VEXSETOR-509457 format. One record per residue (C-alpha): residue in one letter; x, y, z; residue number from 1. Coordinates in Angstrom, 3 decimals, decimal comma. Each point is the difference from the previous one (the first is absolute). Layout:
N
+------+----------+----------+----------+------+
! resn !     east !    north !       up ! resi !
+------+----------+----------+----------+------+
!    A !        X !        Y !        Z !  NUM !
...
+------+----------+----------+----------+------+
end
This chain:
236
+------+----------+----------+----------+------+
! resn !     east !    north !       up ! resi !
+------+----------+----------+----------+------+
!    M !  124,200 !  -30,963 !  -31,344 !    1 !
!    L !   -3,249 !   -1,803 !    0,789 !    2 !
!    L !    1,937 !   -3,273 !   -0,200 !    3 !
!    T !    2,917 !    1,186 !    2,098 !    4 !
!    Y !   -2,182 !    0,930 !    2,985 !    5 !
!    P !   -1,022 !   -3,512 !    1,132 !    6 !
!    L !    3,408 !   -1,433 !   -0,906 !    7 !
!    M !    2,074 !    2,614 !    1,847 !    8 !
!    S !   -2,401 !    0,020 !    2,966 !    9 !
!    A !    0,216 !   -3,766 !    0,385 !   10 !
!    I !    3,786 !   -0,208 !   -0,111 !   11 !
!    Q !    0,535 !    3,023 !    2,264 !   12 !
!    L !   -2,492 !   -1,506 !    2,451 !   13 !
!    V !    1,884 !   -3,300 !    0,067 !   14 !
!    S !    3,331 !    1,808 !    0,489 !   15 !
!    G !   -1,350 !    2,068 !    2,902 !   16 !
!    E !   -1,530 !   -3,040 !    1,669 !   17 !
!    I !    3,252 !   -1,973 !   -0,320 !   18 !
!    G !    1,866 !    2,776 !    1,812 !   19 !
!    R !   -2,639 !    0,412 !    2,718 !   20 !
!    V !   -0,509 !   -3,707 !    0,645 !   21 !
!    T !    3,658 !   -1,034 !    0,079 !   22 !
!    G !    1,648 !    3,202 !    1,233 !   23 !
!    R !    2,591 !   -0,409 !   -2,776 !   24 !
!    G !    0,483 !    1,557 !   -3,421 !   25 !
!    L !   -0,365 !   -1,816 !   -3,307 !   26 !
!    A !    3,712 !   -0,752 !   -0,421 !   27 !
!    R !    0,243 !   -1,776 !    3,359 !   28 !
!    N !   -3,181 !   -1,930 !   -0,658 !   29 !
!    M !    1,211 !   -1,071 !   -3,434 !   30 !
!    G !    3,292 !   -1,088 !    1,549 !   31 !
!    R !   -1,910 !   -2,573 !    2,053 !   32 !
!    V !   -1,385 !   -1,792 !   -3,079 !   33 !
!    I !    2,363 !    0,892 !   -2,876 !   34 !
!    A !    3,737 !   -0,640 !   -0,388 !   35 !
!    A !    2,073 !    2,919 !    1,311 !   36 !
!    P !    1,855 !    0,686 !   -3,311 !   37 !
!    L !   -3,334 !    0,342 !   -1,812 !   38 !
!    V !   -1,315 !    2,440 !    2,616 !   39 !
!    T !    3,235 !    1,989 !   -0,271 !   40 !
!    G !   -0,375 !    0,134 !   -3,770 !   41 !
!    L !   -3,602 !    1,208 !    0,255 !   42 !
!    V !    0,947 !    2,712 !    2,501 !   43 !
!    A !    2,904 !    1,046 !   -2,253 !   44 !
!    L !   -2,398 !    0,390 !   -2,936 !   45 !
!    L !   -2,296 !    2,033 !    2,238 !   46 !
!    F !    2,923 !    2,222 !    1,014 !   47 !
!    I !    0,910 !    0,673 !   -3,637 !   48 !
!    A !   -3,609 !    0,755 !   -0,974 !   49 !
!    N !   -0,458 !    2,271 !    3,022 !   50 !
!    T !    3,199 !    1,892 !   -0,773 !   51 !
!    I !   -1,187 !    0,709 !   -3,551 !   52 !
!    N !   -3,487 !    0,906 !    1,231 !   53 !
!    I !    1,262 !    2,403 !    2,672 !   54 !
!    G !    2,483 !    1,502 !   -2,467 !   55 !
!    A !   -2,851 !    0,763 !   -2,403 !   56 !
!    D !   -2,049 !    1,563 !    2,815 !   57 !
!    L !    2,894 !    2,190 !    1,128 !   58 !
!    A !    0,739 !    1,068 !   -3,575 !   59 !
!    A !   -3,659 !    0,987 !   -0,449 !   60 !
!    M !    0,149 !    2,062 !    3,201 !   61 !
!    G !    3,170 !    1,676 !   -1,262 !   62 !
!    A !   -1,588 !    0,782 !   -3,373 !   63 !
!    A !   -3,104 !    1,457 !    1,652 !   64 !
!    S !    2,126 !    2,175 !    2,286 !   65 !
!    Q !    1,994 !    1,263 !   -2,970 !   66 !
!    L !   -3,214 !    1,123 !   -1,686 !   67 !
!    L !   -1,029 !    1,883 !    3,128 !   68 !
!    A !    3,302 !    1,517 !    1,093 !   69 !
!    G !    2,367 !   -0,278 !   -2,955 !   70 !
!    G !    3,543 !   -1,273 !    0,356 !   71 !
!    G !    1,237 !   -3,523 !   -0,644 !   72 !
!    S !   -2,306 !   -2,973 !    0,531 !   73 !
!    H !    2,962 !   -2,209 !    1,006 !   74 !
!    W !    0,728 !    2,194 !    3,019 !   75 !
!    F !   -3,619 !   -0,182 !    1,114 !   76 !
!    T !   -0,027 !   -3,781 !   -0,507 !   77 !
!    A !    3,153 !   -0,417 !    2,096 !   78 !
!    G !   -1,475 !    2,248 !    2,695 !   79 !
!    F !   -3,218 !   -2,015 !    0,199 !   80 !
!    A !    2,025 !   -3,224 !    0,162 !   81 !
!    I !    2,121 !    1,284 !    2,894 !   82 !
!    L !   -3,061 !    1,358 !    1,841 !   83 !
!    S !   -1,854 !   -3,318 !   -0,361 !   84 !
!    L !    3,046 !   -1,927 !    1,206 !   85 !
!    L !    0,462 !    2,223 !    3,049 !   86 !
!    L !   -3,685 !   -0,302 !    0,925 !   87 !
!    Q !    0,147 !   -3,782 !   -0,180 !   88 !
!    M !    3,227 !   -0,235 !    1,997 !   89 !
!    F !   -0,619 !    2,530 !    2,761 !   90 !
!    V !   -3,768 !    0,640 !    0,280 !   91 !
!    P !   -2,423 !   -2,775 !    1,026 !   92 !
!    Y !   -2,551 !   -0,629 !   -2,725 !   93 !
!    R !   -2,921 !    0,419 !    2,417 !   94 !
!    R !    1,079 !    3,609 !    0,653 !   95 !
!    Y !   -0,324 !    1,229 !   -3,579 !   96 !
!    V !   -2,546 !   -2,457 !   -1,417 !   97 !
!    R !   -2,786 !    2,289 !    1,244 !   98 !
!    F !    1,257 !    2,713 !   -2,384 !   99 !
!    L !    0,371 !   -2,417 !   -2,907 !  100 !
!    K !   -3,549 !   -1,215 !    0,584 !  101 !
!    W !   -1,471 !    3,476 !   -0,476 !  102 !
!    L !    2,250 !    0,791 !   -2,956 !  103 !
!    T !   -1,706 !   -2,805 !   -1,937 !  104 !
!    L !   -3,087 !    2,236 !   -0,181 !  105 !
!    V !    1,855 !    1,924 !   -2,726 !  106 !
!    L !   -0,803 !   -2,921 !   -2,307 !  107 !
!    F !   -3,664 !    0,980 !    0,069 !  108 !
!    A !    0,988 !    2,906 !   -2,255 !  109 !
!    Y !   -0,383 !   -2,519 !   -2,832 !  110 !
!    V !   -3,581 !   -0,623 !    1,067 !  111 !
!    A !   -0,574 !    3,772 !    0,046 !  112 !
!    V !    1,212 !    0,172 !   -3,615 !  113 !
!    L !   -2,841 !   -2,330 !   -0,997 !  114 !
!    M !   -2,461 !    2,493 !    1,452 !  115 !
!    V !    1,155 !    2,839 !   -2,251 !  116 !
!    V !    0,908 !   -1,628 !   -3,330 !  117 !
!    K !   -2,628 !   -0,914 !   -2,552 !  118 !
!    L !   -0,598 !   -3,751 !   -0,025 !  119 !
!    E !   -2,334 !   -2,339 !   -1,820 !  120 !
!    W !   -0,874 !   -2,072 !    3,062 !  121 !
!    T !   -1,943 !   -2,582 !   -2,001 !  122 !
!    Q !    3,134 !   -0,606 !   -2,066 !  123 !
!    V !    2,108 !   -0,198 !    3,168 !  124 !
!    G !   -2,377 !   -2,514 !    1,566 !  125 !
!    R !   -0,099 !   -2,126 !   -3,130 !  126 !
!    G !    3,798 !    0,021 !   -0,232 !  127 !
!    L !    0,299 !   -1,234 !    3,583 !  128 !
!    V !   -1,880 !   -3,223 !   -0,712 !  129 !
!    W !    0,324 !   -0,433 !   -3,768 !  130 !
!    P !    3,371 !    1,107 !   -1,429 !  131 !
!    D !    0,485 !    0,752 !   -3,675 !  132 !
!    T !    0,924 !   -3,440 !   -1,346 !  133 !
!    G !    2,075 !    1,491 !   -2,796 !  134 !
!    V !    2,232 !    1,821 !    2,464 !  135 !
!    F !   -0,150 !   -2,746 !    2,630 !  136 !
!    G !    1,946 !   -2,502 !   -2,110 !  137 !
!    S !    2,793 !    2,364 !   -1,002 !  138 !
!    K !    3,601 !   -0,288 !    1,165 !  139 !
!    E !   -0,218 !    3,370 !    1,761 !  140 !
!    A !   -3,135 !   -1,008 !    1,908 !  141 !
!    I !    1,553 !   -3,273 !    1,165 !  142 !
!    T !    3,113 !    1,862 !    1,167 !  143 !
!    T !   -2,203 !    2,449 !    1,914 !  144 !
!    I !   -1,973 !   -2,806 !    1,641 !  145 !
!    V !    3,209 !   -1,755 !    1,097 !  146 !
!    A !    1,304 !    3,315 !    1,385 !  147 !
!    I !   -3,206 !    0,640 !    1,965 !  148 !
!    F !   -0,073 !   -3,487 !    1,506 !  149 !
!    G !    3,726 !    0,175 !    0,738 !  150 !
!    T !   -0,318 !    3,249 !    1,944 !  151 !
!    T !   -3,259 !   -0,734 !    1,849 !  152 !
!    I !    0,648 !   -3,660 !    0,863 !  153 !
!    S !    3,641 !    0,555 !    0,893 !  154 !
!    P !    2,273 !   -2,176 !    2,201 !  155 !
!    Y !    1,317 !    2,887 !    2,093 !  156 !
!    L !   -3,574 !    0,707 !    1,117 !  157 !
!    F !   -0,387 !   -3,596 !    1,230 !  158 !
!    F !    3,149 !    0,277 !    2,114 !  159 !
!    W !   -0,971 !    3,469 !    1,236 !  160 !
!    Q !   -3,525 !   -1,059 !    1,005 !  161 !
!    A !    1,268 !   -2,924 !    2,080 !  162 !
!    A !    2,826 !    2,049 !    1,505 !  163 !
!    Q !   -2,399 !    2,777 !    0,984 !  164 !
!    E !   -2,101 !   -2,448 !    2,011 !  165 !
!    V !    3,126 !   -1,375 !    1,694 !  166 !
!    E !    1,121 !    3,545 !    0,843 !  167 !
!    E !   -3,355 !    0,818 !    1,589 !  168 !
!    V !    0,252 !   -3,118 !    2,183 !  169 !
!    D !    3,547 !    0,935 !    1,037 !  170 !
!    Q !   -1,040 !    3,523 !    0,984 !  171 !
!    D !   -3,053 !   -1,036 !    2,046 !  172 !
!    D !    0,748 !   -1,737 !    3,310 !  173 !
!    D !   -3,511 !   -1,488 !    0,099 !  174 !
!    A !    0,096 !   -1,394 !   -3,538 !  175 !
!    L !    1,259 !   -3,496 !   -0,734 !  176 !
!    P !    0,198 !   -2,135 !   -3,138 !  177 !
!    L !   -3,437 !   -1,522 !   -0,460 !  178 !
!    R !    1,304 !   -3,550 !    0,144 !  179 !
!    S !    1,100 !    0,785 !    3,568 !  180 !
!    A !   -3,108 !    2,056 !    0,864 !  181 !
!    P !   -2,958 !   -1,354 !   -2,014 !  182 !
!    E !   -2,417 !    2,002 !    2,155 !  183 !
!    Q !    1,255 !    3,152 !   -1,773 !  184 !
!    A !   -0,762 !   -1,447 !   -3,426 !  185 !
!    R !   -3,550 !    1,183 !   -0,635 !  186 !
!    P !    0,517 !    3,795 !    0,352 !  187 !
!    E !    3,466 !   -0,091 !   -1,576 !  188 !
!    L !   -1,060 !   -1,970 !   -3,083 !  189 !
!    R !   -3,033 !    2,283 !   -0,371 !  190 !
!    R !    2,305 !    3,042 !    0,141 !  191 !
!    I !    2,348 !   -1,482 !   -2,612 !  192 !
!    K !   -2,921 !   -0,737 !   -2,337 !  193 !
!    L !   -1,458 !    3,492 !    0,353 !  194 !
!    D !    3,403 !    1,643 !   -0,451 !  195 !
!    T !    0,814 !   -2,092 !   -3,073 !  196 !
!    F !   -3,329 !    0,224 !   -1,806 !  197 !
!    L !   -0,356 !    3,742 !    0,655 !  198 !
!    G !    3,629 !    0,803 !   -0,789 !  199 !
!    M !   -0,002 !   -1,950 !   -3,258 !  200 !
!    A !   -3,323 !    1,607 !   -0,991 !  201 !
!    V !    1,425 !    3,503 !    0,475 !  202 !
!    S !    3,140 !   -1,030 !   -1,906 !  203 !
!    N !   -2,036 !   -1,206 !   -2,965 !  204 !
!    L !   -2,276 !    3,037 !    0,105 !  205 !
!    I !    3,013 !    2,314 !   -0,298 !  206 !
!    A !    1,507 !   -2,150 !   -2,769 !  207 !
!    L !   -3,256 !    0,159 !   -1,964 !  208 !
!    A !   -0,187 !    3,750 !    0,530 !  209 !
!    I !    3,564 !    0,400 !   -1,312 !  210 !
!    M !   -0,766 !   -2,082 !   -3,103 !  211 !
!    I !   -3,277 !    1,743 !   -0,787 !  212 !
!    A !    1,410 !    3,472 !    0,667 !  213 !
!    T !    3,008 !   -0,705 !   -2,229 !  214 !
!    A !   -2,224 !   -1,320 !   -2,790 !  215 !
!    A !   -2,280 !    3,045 !    0,228 !  216 !
!    T !    2,856 !    2,532 !   -0,002 !  217 !
!    L !    3,282 !   -1,209 !   -1,514 !  218 !
!    H !   -1,299 !   -2,668 !   -2,372 !  219 !
!    A !   -2,862 !    2,211 !   -1,155 !  220 !
!    Q !    2,563 !    2,645 !   -1,000 !  221 !
!    G !    2,179 !   -2,485 !   -1,869 !  222 !
!    K !    2,675 !   -0,242 !    2,707 !  223 !
!    T !    0,659 !   -3,741 !   -0,028 !  224 !
!    E !    3,775 !   -0,226 !    0,498 !  225 !
!    I !    0,966 !    0,376 !    3,679 !  226 !
!    A !    3,536 !   -1,155 !    0,757 !  227 !
!    T !    0,673 !    1,579 !    3,413 !  228 !
!    A !   -1,820 !    1,427 !    2,997 !  229 !
!    A !    1,110 !    3,448 !   -1,131 !  230 !
!    D !   -1,650 !   -0,572 !   -3,404 !  231 !
!    A !   -3,266 !   -0,876 !    1,707 !  232 !
!    A !    0,146 !    3,044 !    2,280 !  233 !
!    K !    0,796 !    2,351 !   -2,903 !  234 !
!    A !   -2,800 !   -1,452 !   -2,109 !  235 !
!    L !   -2,529 !    0,351 !    2,810 !  236 !
+------+----------+----------+----------+------+
end
C-alpha cells in the first residue's frame, strides 16, 4: 500500500489534468493520437471489466442486505441494480453526490476497529516497510499484490477522473478548458493536486485499516478462507 500511494496519485493526477486542460475525456483524447479501432477495443475491455466490477459490488450489497433483513440475496441485488440505473438515468449526479460523499464516512468504522482490538503496533509498523520474505515470494502473496494493484490503479478510475473534470467545466458557465483559459490554470491545478493527494491518502488509509483489522480479527482466529462478501460479514 505504501507503493500504491505515489503510483495511484500520479496517474490520477495526470488523468484529472488531461480532462481539465482539454475539456475532453480520455477516450476522445486517445482518439486524437491512436487509431480508432484500437481506442474502441480499449473502451470495450473497460466496459467488460466495469460490468464485472459493478456486478461484484451489487452482489456484495445484496449479500449484506440478506444478512440484515433475510430473504433472497438475488432479489436485493436486482433491486440495487434497478435503483442505481434509475438514479443515473433520471437524477443529475450533482443532486445526490452530496449524500454519497457523507456516506463514505462509514468506512472509518474500520479505523475505529483498530482502536478497540489488541494490536502489536511494532509488528504492524515493521510489516509495513519490511514484509516477511518467506511469505512475500509465495504464489498467494503475488496474486494478492496483483489484485491490490489492479483494484487501486484501475483504468475505470482514470476515465472517471478525467470525465469528472470535464463535467465540472460543463456545469460551470465561468469555467473553460485550461488550454482556452490559461489564466484559470493556477487555482484549478492546485485544486486538482489537493483533491488527488488527499483523496488517495484517505483511500490508502482505509485500505490499510481494513487489512490490519482483518489480520487482527479473522486471521488471528484462523478464519483464512473468505469466498464472498457474506462470508466476510458473517466472520466479522
